[in-house]
C-alpha positions in Angstrom: 35.6 6.9 16.9 33.7 9.7 15.4 30.3 10.8 16.8 27.2 11.9 15.0 23.6 12.7 16.1 20.3 11.9 14.4 18.3 14.9 13.5 14.7 13.7 14.3 15.0 14.3 18.0 15.1 18.0 17.1 11.4 18.0 16.6 10.1 21.0 14.7 13.6 22.2 13.8 14.9 22.6 10.3 17.7 20.3 9.3 20.1 23.3 9.2 19.2 24.2 12.8 19.9 20.6 13.8 23.2 20.8 12.0 24.1 24.0 13.9 23.2 22.2 17.2 25.5 19.4 16.3 28.4 21.8 15.5 27.8 23.8 18.7 27.8 20.6 20.8 30.9 19.1 19.3 29.7 16.4 17.0 31.4 15.6 13.7 28.3 14.4 11.8 24.6 14.4 11.4 22.4 11.6 10.3 19.2 12.6 8.6 15.7 11.1 8.7 14.2 11.9 5.3 10.7 12.3 6.6 11.9 15.4 8.5 12.5 17.1 5.2 9.7 15.8 2.9 7.1 13.1 2.8 8.7 12.1 -0.5 12.3 13.0 -1.3 11.6 12.9 -5.0 9.9 16.2 -4.4 13.0 17.8 -2.9 14.7 19.9 -5.7 18.4 19.8 -6.2 18.5 23.4 -5.0 17.2 22.4 -1.6 19.6 19.5 -1.5 22.5 21.8 -2.2 21.3 24.2 0.4 21.3 21.5 3.1 24.7 20.2 2.1 26.1 23.8 2.0 24.7 24.4 5.5 26.6 21.3 6.8 29.8 22.3 5.0 29.6 25.8 6.5 29.3 24.4 10.0 32.1 21.9 9.5 29.6 19.0 9.9 29.4 16.0 7.7 26.0 14.7 6.7 26.9 11.0 7.0 23.6 9.5 5.7 20.0 8.6 6.2 17.8 6.4 8.4 14.1 5.9 9.1 14.0 5.4 5.3 10.4 4.2 4.7 8.5 6.2 7.4 7.1 8.3 4.5 5.5 8.0 2.0 3.0 5.6 3.5 2.1 2.3 2.1 5.5 0.9 1.0 6.5 -2.6 1.8 9.8 -4.4 1.0 9.2 -8.1 1.6 5.7 -8.5 0.2 4.8 -11.0 -2.5 3.0 -8.2 -4.3 5.6 -7.6 -7.0 4.2 -4.2 -8.0 4.3 -2.9 -4.4 7.7 -4.3 -3.9 8.9 -2.6 -7.0 7.5 0.8 -5.9 9.3 0.4 -2.6 12.5 -0.6 -4.3 12.2 2.4 -6.6 11.8 4.7 -3.7 14.9 3.3 -2.1 16.7 3.9 -5.3 15.6 7.6 -5.1 16.8 7.7 -1.5 20.3 6.6 -2.6 20.5 9.7 -4.9 19.1 11.9 -2.1 21.7 10.5 0.4 24.6 11.1 -2.0 23.3 14.6 -3.0 23.4 15.6 0.7 27.0 14.2 1.0 26.1 11.0 2.8 27.6 7.6 2.2 25.3 5.2 4.2 21.6 4.4 4.6 20.3 2.5 7.6 17.5 0.2 6.5 15.3 -0.4 9.6 11.7 0.3 8.6 10.1 -2.5 10.6 6.5 -1.9 9.4 7.7 -2.0 5.8 9.5 -5.3 6.2 7.3 -7.2 8.6 5.9 -10.5 7.2 2.4 -9.9 6.0 -0.3 -12.6 6.6 0.3 -15.6 4.4 4.0 -14.7 3.7 6.5 -17.4 4.5 9.9 -16.5 6.0 11.8 -17.9 3.1 9.6 -15.9 0.7 10.3 -12.7 2.6 14.0 -13.5 2.6 14.1 -14.2 -1.1 12.1 -11.0 -1.9 14.5 -8.9 0.2 17.6 -10.4 -1.3 16.3 -9.8 -4.8 15.4 -6.2 -4.1 18.6 -5.4 -2.2 20.7 -6.9 -5.0 18.8 -4.7 -7.6 19.8 -1.6 -5.6 23.6 -2.4 -5.5 24.5 -0.9 -8.9 23.1 2.5 -8.0 24.5 2.3 -4.5 28.0 1.5 -5.9 27.7 4.3 -8.5 26.8 6.9 -5.9 29.1 5.6 -3.1 26.4 4.7 -0.7 26.3 1.6 1.5 23.0 0.2 2.6 23.2 -1.0 6.2 20.6 -3.5 7.2 19.4 -2.9 10.8 18.3 -6.0 12.8 15.6 -5.0 15.2 14.1 -6.6 18.3 11.0 -8.8 18.3 9.2 -5.9 19.8 9.5 -4.1 16.5 9.6 -6.6 13.7 9.3 -10.3 12.9 11.8 -10.3 10.1 15.6 -10.2 10.8 15.6 -9.8 14.6 19.3 -10.7 15.2 22.6 -9.4 14.0 23.5 -12.9 13.0 20.5 -12.9 10.6 21.7 -9.6 9.3 25.1 -11.0 8.6 23.5 -13.9 6.7 21.6 -11.4 4.5 25.0 -9.7 3.8 26.3 -13.1 2.7 23.4 -13.6 0.3 23.4 -10.1 -1.2 27.2 -10.4 -1.4 28.2 -6.9 -2.3 30.7 -4.4 -0.7 28.0 -1.8 -0.6 25.7 -3.9 1.6 26.6 -4.2 5.3 24.9 -4.8 8.7 24.0 -2.1 11.1 24.4 -2.5 14.9 22.2 -0.7 17.4 22.6 -0.9 21.2 18.9 -0.8 22.0 18.1 -3.5 19.5 21.1 -5.7 20.5 19.9 -5.4 24.1 16.9 -7.6 23.2 19.1 -10.4 21.9 19.7 -13.6 23.9 23.5 -13.2 23.7 25.4 -10.5 25.5 25.9 -7.4 23.4 29.6 -7.7 23.2 29.3 -11.3 21.9 26.8 -10.1 19.3 29.2 -7.4 18.1 32.2 -9.7 17.9 30.1 -12.1 15.8 29.6 -9.3 13.3 33.3 -8.7 12.7 33.8 -7.7 9.0 30.2 -7.0 8.4 29.5 -3.7 10.3 28.8 -0.6 8.2 27.3 1.7 10.8 26.5 1.9 14.5 23.7 3.5 16.6 24.4 4.4 20.2 21.5 4.7 22.7 20.3 2.8 25.8 18.0 -0.2 26.2 15.5 2.3 27.8 15.3 4.1 24.4 17.0 7.2 25.7 20.5 8.4 24.9 23.7 6.4 25.6 24.5 6.4 29.3 21.0 7.5 30.3 20.0 4.1 31.6 21.6 0.9 32.9 23.2 -0.4 29.7 26.9 -1.1 30.5 29.0 0.4 27.8 32.4 -1.0 28.9 32.0 -4.3 27.1 30.3 -2.5 24.1 33.3 -0.1 23.6 35.8 -2.9 24.0 34.0 -5.2 21.5 33.6 -2.4 18.9 37.4 -1.7 19.3 38.1 -5.4 18.9 36.3 -5.7 15.6 38.1 -2.7 14.3 35.1 -0.4 13.8 36.2 3.2 14.1 33.8 5.0 11.8 30.8 7.0 13.1 28.6 6.2 16.1 25.3 8.0 15.9 23.1 9.0 18.8 19.6 7.8 18.1 17.0 8.3 20.8 13.2 7.5 20.9 12.2 9.6 23.9 11.8 13.2 22.7 10.5 14.6 25.9 13.9 16.1 26.8 15.1 19.3 25.1 17.2 18.6 21.9 20.2 20.5 23.4 20.1 18.3 26.5 19.9 15.1 24.5 22.8 16.1 22.3 25.1 17.3 25.0 24.5 14.7 27.6 24.9 11.9 25.1 28.1 13.2 23.6 29.6 13.9 27.0 29.0 10.3 27.9 30.3 8.9 24.7 33.5 10.9 24.8 34.1 9.7 28.4 33.3 6.1 27.6 35.6 5.9 24.6 38.4 7.6 26.6 37.9 5.3 29.6 37.5 1.9 28.0 
């Protein structure tokens, strides 16, 4: 297993500073939230993209991809019946594919709960159909640039559309493309009715990326989430790519979040 960290918990830091922290701590990769660089990545020139990529290469860090895709710009929505708005959202995701690849990344985690929630009057099957259509339209660009879109099921606290990994796998079946996978996240899976290890085993063959954290929204090992069955299930399904530390409590110093989380992960994967 390779370990990465998400850069947004380094609040107020440049991406290059977050990359240096990752390298100093012992991570192999960094996952970037685009809104930490610009409100709209279409305004980020190729020179800036090259600078960020060069910074990572200099530090021996791989920028593995993007997440928090639709936090900025505001007003985008992916499942709406408003065809014009849906197209604007789809077009921005198309731009994010280029941005991801330009930084050296090969995956994009599609969470964005506010931009996928079912709006008033929208039926589930309509939201599903709209999402499938839009995701399919992104696949030629994703394949061309070597980027996989990883759909992140989220808990019912965060969204009302695709709340289980099983639903995410069904979406993968409908999109039916090798550059579309499901994303698994420990915090989100903690809200499912099934045990986390059972959820993970049910996603065998579908998993494109993995976020590690705790049900309490802090780093992995910071709460009561038992990682023994998680590690065993991840091994069992044959996933051995990156596991990225994503936290939601930024009250701790970035260096403490990075180090404590990585120490736990290395111990857990060695122990179990």
